[in-house]
Each structure stands twice: as C-alpha cells, then as structure tokens.
C-alpha positions in Angstrom: -18.8 -6.0 16.2 -15.1 -6.6 15.8 -13.0 -4.5 13.5 -10.6 -5.3 10.6 -7.1 -4.0 10.2 -6.3 -4.5 6.5 -7.9 -6.5 3.7 -4.4 -7.2 2.6 -3.4 -10.8 3.0 -5.0 -13.7 1.2 -7.6 -11.3 -0.2 -5.6 -8.1 -0.7 -2.1 -7.0 -1.0 -0.4 -7.3 2.3 1.4 -4.2 3.8 3.6 -4.3 6.9 3.0 -2.2 9.9 4.9 1.0 10.2 6.8 1.8 13.3 7.1 5.4 14.4 10.2 6.3 16.4 11.9 3.4 14.7 15.4 4.8 15.0 17.0 1.5 14.2 15.1 1.2 10.9 15.7 4.8 10.1 19.4 4.4 10.8 19.7 1.6 8.3 18.7 3.8 5.4 21.7 5.6 3.9 21.6 9.4 4.0 21.4 9.7 0.2 18.3 7.5 -0.1 14.8 8.8 0.3 11.3 7.5 0.3 9.6 8.4 -3.0 6.3 8.9 -1.1 8.0 11.7 0.9 9.2 13.4 -2.3 6.1 13.0 -4.5 3.1 11.2 -2.9 1.1 11.6 -6.2 3.2 8.9 -7.9 1.2 5.7 -7.4 3.0 2.6 -5.9 2.4 -1.1 -6.3 5.6 -2.6 -4.9 5.2 -6.1 -6.2 8.2 -7.8 -4.5 6.7 -6.9 -1.1 3.8 -9.2 -2.0 3.3 -12.6 -3.5 2.1 -11.1 -6.8 5.3 -11.5 -8.7 7.1 -14.1 -10.7 8.4 -16.0 -7.7 5.0 -16.2 -6.0 6.4 -15.0 -2.6 7.5 -11.7 -1.0 11.2 -11.3 -1.6 13.8 -11.2 1.2 14.5 -7.7 2.3 11.1 -6.2 1.4 9.7 -5.6 4.9 7.5 -2.8 3.5 5.8 -2.0 0.2 7.8 1.3 -0.2 9.8 2.8 -3.1 13.2 4.1 -2.0 15.6 5.9 -4.5 18.6 8.1 -4.3 17.5 11.7 -3.8 18.6 12.8 -7.3 16.6 9.9 -8.8 13.5 10.6 -6.8 13.6 14.3 -7.6 14.0 13.5 -11.3 11.1 11.1 -11.2 9.0 13.9 -9.6 9.8 16.1 -12.6 8.7 13.3 -14.9 5.4 13.0 -13.0 4.8 16.8 -13.2 5.3 16.8 -17.0 3.0 13.8 -17.5 0.3 15.2 -15.2 0.2 18.3 -17.4 -0.8 16.0 -20.3 -3.3 13.9 -18.3 -1.0 11.0 -17.5 0.9 9.8 -14.5 3.3 7.2 -13.1 2.9 4.0 -11.1 6.0 2.3 -9.8 6.4 -1.4 -9.3 10.0 -1.6 -7.9 12.7 0.8 -7.0 15.7 0.1 -4.7 16.1 -3.7 -4.4 18.3 -5.1 -1.6 21.0 -7.5 -2.8 19.5 -10.2 -0.6 16.3 -9.9 -2.8 18.4 -10.4 -5.9 19.8 -13.5 -4.3 16.3 -14.6 -3.5 15.4 -14.3 -7.2 18.5 -16.4 -8.0 17.5 -19.1 -5.6 14.0 -19.3 -7.1 15.4 -19.7 -10.6 17.4 -22.7 -9.5 14.9 -24.5 -7.3 11.9 -26.6 -8.3 8.4 -25.0 -8.5 6.6 -22.5 -10.8 3.7 -21.1 -8.7 3.2 -18.0 -11.0 4.5 -19.3 -14.4 1.1 -19.1 -16.2 1.0 -15.4 -15.6 4.6 -14.2 -15.7 6.6 -16.6 -17.9 4.3 -19.0 -19.7 6.7 -19.7 -22.6 10.0 -19.5 -20.7 11.9 -22.1 -18.6 13.0 -20.4 -15.5 16.5 -22.0 -15.7 16.9 -19.6 -18.7 16.2 -16.4 -16.8 19.9 -15.4 -16.6 20.7 -16.3 -20.2 17.8 -14.3 -21.5 18.5 -11.3 -19.4 15.4 -11.4 -17.2 17.3 -11.9 -13.9 20.7 -10.4 -13.1 23.2 -11.7 -10.5 23.9 -8.1 -9.6 21.1 -5.6 -10.2 21.3 -1.9 -10.8 18.2 -1.7 -8.6 20.5 -2.3 -5.7 22.3 1.0 -6.4 19.1 3.0 -5.8 18.9 4.8 -9.2 16.8 2.2 -11.2 13.1 2.1 -11.2 10.4 -0.2 -12.8 7.2 1.7 -13.6 4.3 2.2 -16.0 2.0 4.9 -17.4 -1.4 5.6 -16.0 -4.2 7.8 -17.5 -7.9 8.3 -17.8 -8.4 5.6 -20.4 -6.8 2.9 -18.2 -8.9 0.0 -16.9 -9.4 0.3 -13.1 -6.8 -1.5 -11.0 -8.0 -4.9 -9.8 -7.5 -6.1 -6.2 -5.1 -9.0 -6.2 -5.8 -12.0 -4.1 -3.8 -15.2 -3.5 -6.6 -17.1 -5.2 -6.8 -14.8 -8.3 -6.7 -16.7 -11.6 -3.5 -16.4 -13.6 -3.8 -14.6 -16.9 -1.0 -14.7 -19.5 0.9 -11.4 -19.2 0.9 -11.1 -23.0 -2.8 -11.6 -23.3 -4.9 -8.8 -24.8 -5.2 -5.7 -22.6 -8.7 -6.5 -21.3 -7.8 -10.1 -20.5 -4.5 -9.9 -18.6 -4.1 -8.6 -15.0 -5.6 -5.1 -14.6 -2.8 -3.2 -12.9 -4.4 0.3 -13.3 -2.1 1.2 -16.2 -2.7 2.0 -19.8 -2.1 -0.7 -22.4 1.7 -1.1 -22.5 1.6 -4.3 -24.6 2.3 -6.7 -21.7 2.0 -6.7 -17.9 4.9 -5.9 -15.6 7.7 -8.5 -15.1 6.5 -10.4 -18.2 9.3 -12.7 -19.4 8.6 -12.6 -23.2 9.9 -10.9 -26.3 6.9 -8.7 -26.4 8.3 -6.8 -23.4 11.2 -5.5 -25.5 10.7 -1.8 -25.7 10.7 -1.7 -29.5 8.9 -5.0 -30.0 6.9 -5.1 -33.3 4.6 -7.7 -31.8 2.4 -5.3 -29.8 -0.5 -3.2 -31.0 -0.3 0.5 -32.1 -1.9 1.8 -28.9 0.7 0.0 -26.7 3.5 1.3 -28.9 2.3 4.8 -28.5 2.0 4.5 -24.8 5.5 3.1 -24.5 6.7 6.0 -26.5 5.0 8.6 -24.3 6.6 7.0 -21.2 10.0 6.6 -22.8 10.1 10.2 -24.1 9.1 11.6 -20.7 11.7 9.6 -18.8 14.5 10.3 -21.3 13.8 14.0 -21.1 14.7 14.0 -17.4 17.8 11.9 -17.8 16.5 8.3 -17.5 17.8 5.6 -19.8 15.6 2.7 -20.7 16.5 -1.0 -21.0 15.8 -2.5 -24.4 14.4 -5.8 -23.1 12.0 -4.4 -20.5 9.8 -1.4 -21.4 9.2 -0.7 -17.6 12.9 -0.5 -16.6 14.8 2.8 -16.3 18.0 4.0 -14.8 18.7 7.6 -13.9 22.0 8.6 -15.6 22.7 11.9 -13.8 22.9 10.4 -10.3 25.6 12.0 -8.1 25.1 9.6 -5.2 27.4 6.7 -4.3 27.1 3.9 -7.0 27.7 0.9 -4.7 25.2 -1.9 -4.4 23.3 -1.9 -1.1 21.6 -4.5 1.1 19.7 -2.6 3.8 16.1 -3.9 4.2 13.2 -1.8 2.9 11.4 -0.7 6.1 8.3 1.4 6.6 8.4 5.2 6.8 8.8 6.6 10.3 5.9 8.7 11.6 7.3 12.1 11.0 8.3 11.3 7.4 4.9 9.7 6.7 3.1 12.7 8.2 5.2 15.1 6.2 4.2 13.2 3.0 0.5 13.1 3.9 -1.7 15.7 2.1 -5.0 14.5 3.8 -5.5 13.9 7.5 -8.4 12.7 9.6 -7.9 13.6 13.2 -10.1 11.8 15.8 -9.8 12.7 19.5 -11.7 11.7 22.7 -11.8 13.3 26.1 -9.7 10.5 27.7 -8.6 6.9 27.4 -11.9 5.5 28.6 -14.3 7.7 26.5 -16.3 5.8 23.9 -17.2 8.9 21.9 -15.1 11.3 20.0 -14.8 14.0 17.4 -13.4 13.8 13.9 -12.1 16.5 11.7 -10.8 16.4 8.1 -7.7 18.4 7.0 -5.8 19.1 3.7 -2.2 20.1 3.4 -1.4 23.7 2.6 2.4 23.9 2.3 3.8 23.1 5.7 0.5 23.3 7.5 -3.0 21.9 7.2 -6.4 23.6 6.6 -9.7 22.3 8.0 -12.1 20.8 5.5 -15.8 20.9 6.4 -17.2 20.8 9.9 -16.1 18.4 12.7 -18.4 15.4 13.1 -19.2 12.9 15.9 -17.8 9.3 16.0 -18.2 6.4 18.4 -15.2 4.4 19.5 -14.5 1.2 21.4 -16.9 0.4 24.3 -13.8 0.6 26.6 -12.3 3.7 24.9 -8.8 3.6 23.3 -5.4 2.0 23.7 -2.2 2.5 21.8 -2.2 0.4 18.6 0.3 -0.6 16.0 0.4 1.5 12.9 3.0 4.1 12.2 3.6 4.2 15.9 5.3 2.0 18.5 4.6 2.9 22.1 6.0 1.2 25.2 3.4 -0.5 27.4 4.5 1.8 30.3 3.2 4.8 28.5 -0.5 4.0 28.4 -2.9 1.1 27.7 -1.9 -1.1 24.7 -4.4 -2.5 22.3 -5.1 -6.3 22.7 -7.5 -8.7 20.9 -11.0 -8.5 22.3 -10.3 -5.6 24.7 -13.1 -3.5 23.3 -10.7 -0.6 22.7 -10.1 1.4 19.5 -6.4 1.7 18.5 -4.7 5.1 19.2 -1.9 6.2 17.0 -1.2 7.2 13.4 -2.5 4.8 10.7 -2.6 4.5 7.0 -6.0 4.1 5.4 -6.5 1.2 3.1 -9.2 -0.3 1.0 -12.8 0.9 1.1 -15.4 -1.9 1.2 -19.2 -2.3 1.2 -22.3 -4.2 0.1 -22.5 -2.5 -3.3 -20.8 -4.2 -6.3 -18.9 -1.0 -7.0 -18.2 2.5 -5.6 -17.3 5.9 -7.0 -14.6 6.3 -4.3 -11.0 6.8 -5.5 -9.8 4.3 -2.8 -9.4 0.7 -3.8 -12.8 -0.9 -3.3 -13.7 -4.4 -2.2 -17.3 -5.6 -2.7 -18.2 -7.8 0.2 -19.6 -11.2 -0.6 -21.4 -13.8 1.6 -18.0 -15.6 2.0 -15.9 -12.6 3.0 -14.5 -13.1 6.5 -12.2 -11.2 8.8 -10.0 -13.7 10.7 -9.7 -12.8 14.4 -8.2 -16.1 15.5 -4.6 -15.1 16.5 -3.4 -18.7 16.0 -4.3 -18.6 12.3 -1.7 -17.7 9.7 -4.5 -15.5 8.3 -4.9 -13.6 11.5 -6.0 -10.0 10.9 -6.7 -10.6 7.3 -9.8 -10.3 5.1 -10.2 -13.6 3.3 -12.6 -15.3 1.0 -13.7 -18.2 3.2 -14.9 -20.1 0.2 -11.5 -20.0 -1.5 -9.1 -20.2 1.5 -7.9 -23.3 3.3 -9.4 -22.8 6.8 -7.0 -22.8 9.8 -9.1 -20.5 12.0 -11.8 -21.1 14.6 -13.0 -17.5 14.8 -13.9 -14.9 12.2 -16.3 -12.1 11.4 -18.8 -12.7 8.6 -18.6 -9.3 6.9 -22.0 -9.4 5.2 -23.7 -10.1 8.5 -23.0 -6.6 9.9 -25.3 -3.8 8.7 -22.6 -1.2 9.7 -20.4 -2.6 7.0 -22.6 -1.3 4.2 -19.8 1.2 3.8 -16.4 0.9 5.5 -12.7 1.8 5.2 -9.8 -0.2 6.4 -7.7 1.3 9.2 -4.3 -0.4 8.8 -3.7 -1.5 12.4 -1.4 -4.4 13.3 -0.7 -5.3 9.7 1.8 -7.8 8.3 3.5 -9.1 10.2 0.6 -9.1 12.6 1.4 -9.5 16.2 -0.7 -12.4 17.6 -3.4 -11.1 19.9 -2.4 -7.5 19.0 -5.9 -6.7 17.8 -7.7 -7.3 14.5 -10.4 -6.1 12.1 -10.2 -2.3 12.6 -11.9 0.1 10.3 -14.2 3.1 9.8 -17.9 2.0 9.4 -21.5 3.2 9.9 -22.6 3.4 13.5 -25.6 1.7 15.0 -26.5 5.0 16.7 -24.8 8.1 18.0 -24.5 6.5 21.4 -23.7 3.0 20.5 -19.9 2.2 21.0 -18.1 -0.4 18.9 -15.8 -3.3 19.8 -12.8 -1.4 18.6 -13.7 0.4 15.4 -14.4 4.1 14.7 -18.0 4.5 13.6 -20.0 7.4 12.3 -23.2 8.6 10.6 -23.7 7.3 7.0 -23.5 10.8 5.6 -20.1 11.3 7.2 -18.6 8.0 5.9 -20.0 8.7 2.5 -18.1 12.1 2.5 -14.9 10.2 3.4 -15.5 7.8 0.4 -15.8 10.8 -1.9 -13.0 12.9 -0.3 -10.2 10.4 0.4 -7.6 10.0 -2.4 -4.7 7.5 -2.1 -2.5 9.7 -4.1 -2.6 12.2 -1.2 -1.2 9.6 1.2 -4.1 10.0 3.7 -3.5 9.2 7.3 -5.7 8.8 10.4 -4.4 10.4 13.7 -6.5 9.0 16.5 -5.8 9.4 20.3 -7.2 11.2 23.4 -6.9 15.0 23.6 -4.0 15.0 26.1 -1.9 12.7 24.0 -2.7 14.7 20.8 -1.4 17.8 22.5 1.7 16.0 23.7 2.6 14.8 20.1 1.2 17.7 18.1 4.4 19.9 17.9 6.8 17.0 17.5 4.8 15.7 14.5 3.7 19.1 13.1 0.1 18.2 13.5 -2.7 20.8 13.0 -4.3 22.5 16.0 -7.8 21.1 16.9 
C-alpha cells in the first residue's frame, strides 16, 4: 500500500507545500501584511489564481501558495464582517486578496497572447483583447496594495462546493445557479471572475434571490468600511487602511509553521516511540484560547513498516537532523501537515471536509518522472505520462481516507507520494508510509474535522515532539 499526498493536481486544486522555518519567505512579507488564516480561520478560502481554475487557465506568476494576505487593518475589518454575517447564518469565502504586480503583468500577457483555454466559462461573450477597455483587467491593480479583496457569500442554502479538476466541463458563468460552477456560495447572479454585464453590482439582469444576496454582502462590507466596485459584485477595497499604499510584488508564500499552528483550531497529534517504530498513538485536540484541550480518548495507529522520516509539509528539516522521507522507503512522514480532501468508496459523505468519491479510474501517481507525480488523477481523462500508480479502488483500506498534504506542489521528485489517513488492515499491520487506524476512529475524524478550523496533523517520534513542543506551543501529550 502506497500513500497519497494530496488529491490536488489534475483532479483537485493544487496547493504548494508549506515550509516551516522558512525565514527567507517570511522576510519577504512586509510587516504590515498578515495571513487572513491567522486572523480569522473561519473565513473560507478558494484562491483561484494559485490554480488553473481562473480565466487564464494557469496559476498566475507570484502565487506560490493558495493563501490570502491583506494589510492588518483590512484583515481585522474582514474578520468583523465575518462575525456580523455569522450571527445571521451567513459567512465569507475569499477568491483573491493581495496580488503581486508580477501576477497583474501575467494577466496582461495573457490578454495579448493567442489562446482562450477557459473562455467558455469565464468570458463567453467577450473578446479578451477588450479586457482593459471594459475594465475587467487593470494595468495597475489595487489588489497589489493589500487592501482589496474578492469574495462571496456563503450560507446554509448554498449548493455544496464542487471539486474542480483540469478535465471539468466549462459551464457559462452566467448560466442559472444550478448549472454553472458550484463554488459553495449562494446564488450571486454569476460566478466569480465572470466577464459580463451581469456581474455589475446593480445589474437588472439577475434574479431577485441573487439581487438580495448581493445586497446582504454589500451592506455587511460597507458597514465595516469596504467600498464595492460597480462592475464586479465580488470586489471590495477597505477605505480606512492606515498601512502604506504602495503597490507590492513580493510572492505569496505558504504560512510558516508557527503561524499555521497559531491559526489551527484542531490538531491531530501522532507520536511513536522512536524513528523505527511502526505503531503509534493519536490524540485529537481543540483550541481553547492560547492552548489546546484533548478531545476524546487517544487511539492506536499503524505507521510505515520502517517507521517515520522527516517529510515535506509545513516543515523543512536538514538531512543531518534525522532520516528524510524518500519514495518507496516504507516510512511515514514526520512533521506538521495540512489535512486535505476526504475520499472513499461511497458516492457522498456527511463530512465537512471536501469529499472525493473514488472511481475505478482514480489513480495516485507515484512515478516521480511524471508531471502528475504525487497527484490523484482520473486515469480515464488524463493523458498518461507515468509508468507507476496506485489504483485507489483496489485497496480496501481506502473505503475511507483523508489526504495528508505531504510533498505537495511543487512536488520534489522521489520525495514521497500518496500519503493519507486510512483504515488499517489490522492493529499490527504496518503501512507503506500512511497512517492507518480502526474504521471507527477514521469515521470519528470524518465527523469531527472542519476545514474552517484549519486542522493540522503533527506527527513525529516522542523525542522530537518534546524537542519542538515549546517552540511551536504544542499541547502536552
């Protein structure tokens, strides 16, 4: 049994790996800019320009992570909007925040070059040479100042968010609500980044429900000092920003470990006796202020047949420090990892995590020479350039599983692939690199985990956990 890192690639939205102690990346972020996830993790994020699911059909230059960064004033104001909306049963989902000027230039290049890979979805009635004239693309964007955000309104009556894949069919962004792309939001009249007159905030061409939803969003944003843009219902700029107003071009990089852990409200901590131990113990925690409380009893897990080795998630560890995870080494990754999509044999699941129903053609690519290495793909829809993969429906342990985001985009060749939580074969059967458990325990994780709580996995031998616990403000075992 191999193990998958992230069904984000040609099947799912790709997220880059996060580097812990990445002082270089941290130093590139100006002091007045903050990660929204660290200010209010309950605000959902779908950062489109870090993916190919946008009007250009490719990730934009400068988006090395799918993260929202804003000035501190703007992020705090947005958190106040979220609080007021949640009291009424609504919430926010952001699509774009700070945008490097190099990404703005990337948009400009796209508008002047041949090719329209996403025209049918995002601008079916517009010629892209007219983007500037019509006001859909700017040569200098307020997003680059850190106080502008693109977002939408979520609520209990919204259709569930769909999982985007490179092979997904393109539905006109102005199509009726049930027919266009399901982004998890309420009906706002059009999809995000739709280049059409219907996106004008006061457009008379949309239905009454969409008009009402736009008004709810506009009123909540204006109350906290945000000004809308008349041609895009999703676009708002914070008008009380006290930070520098210069455009910026630093790349969007992942959260460092300490920041990510401070933003996490749910933790799963897995420890083993030593590097070579193939069995461990897991414990759930929930944040209570600056500390964590245990949730439920600890439970047994099985690890790689050769124990653990430092992996690539929110951490970056020098090889001299300990064993380092490699493809086929039979070791589970140690470190701090985001938790991604849940998956399984059933067509649907009650979990709050994004869910992927496995099909007979779902494969996890473990050929490090493939451009799809460490991705979950639909083998029936993807041009094959790999010689080795795991057929996901052929493993009984994958009846229920959860992605552990190890060695994600850009994946290091031979750095290890296909890592997740799944059902064990038995309490004494090790894995080839995953973390496995009793069906009842993984079912509890399905029910408990909430992406709005920014859940993380902390997994390492006991001695290493003790070494890092104080520095990262981790809970005692």
